[in-house]
C-alpha positions in Angstrom: 88.1 132.2 116.1 87.4 133.6 119.0 89.7 131.4 121.4 92.1 128.6 121.3 89.8 126.0 121.0 89.4 126.7 117.9 92.8 126.2 116.3 91.9 122.4 115.8 88.6 121.1 114.7 87.4 117.9 113.6 84.4 118.4 110.9 83.7 114.9 110.1 85.3 111.7 111.9 85.5 108.7 109.5 82.3 106.5 109.1 83.4 102.7 108.7 81.0 100.0 108.0 82.3 96.5 108.7 79.9 93.2 107.9 82.3 91.2 110.0 79.4 90.2 112.3 77.5 89.1 109.5 80.7 86.7 108.5 81.5 85.8 112.0 79.5 82.7 112.6 80.3 81.4 108.9 84.4 82.0 109.6 83.5 80.7 113.5 82.4 77.3 111.8 85.1 77.4 109.4 87.7 77.6 111.8 86.1 75.3 114.6 86.1 72.6 111.5 89.8 73.2 110.4 91.1 72.5 114.4 88.5 69.6 115.0 90.3 68.3 111.9 93.0 65.6 112.9 95.9 65.1 110.5 96.5 61.9 109.7 98.5 60.6 106.0 95.2 59.7 104.7 93.7 63.1 104.7 96.9 65.8 105.3 95.5 67.0 101.8 92.1 68.0 103.0 93.7 69.5 106.4 96.3 71.3 104.2 93.5 72.8 101.8 91.3 73.9 104.8 94.4 75.8 106.2 95.4 77.4 102.9 91.9 78.6 102.5 91.6 80.2 106.1 95.0 81.8 105.3 93.6 83.2 102.1 90.5 84.7 103.7 92.2 86.1 106.5 94.8 87.6 104.2 92.1 89.6 102.1 90.0 90.7 105.6 93.5 91.8 106.4 94.5 93.6 103.0 91.2 95.2 103.2 92.0 96.5 106.8 95.0 97.8 105.6 93.2 100.1 102.8 90.8 101.5 105.4 93.4 102.4 107.9 95.5 104.0 104.9 92.5 105.8 103.8 92.0 107.3 107.2 95.6 107.9 108.4 96.0 110.2 105.0 94.2 112.8 106.4 95.5 112.8 109.6 99.2 112.7 108.5 98.4 115.9 106.6 97.5 117.5 109.6 100.4 116.4 111.6 102.8 117.9 108.8 101.4 121.1 109.3 101.3 121.1 113.0 
């Protein structure tokens, strides 16, 4: 270590691959369909099912995002402990 700049070195940044772009069209279509539905006594079960499916998908995506964040933050938090 010749100078103070060498005290902290990032050897490899996290590489995160997302496939959200591929899903964005499909998700947009589902959301557009859901927002275009008019809830009536005859179709409220269908509206409720569409909404439940969208919520389920969102929660699955959110769970994956949280796992990625936890994995990335693990090393950073180790660094924070010694800094």
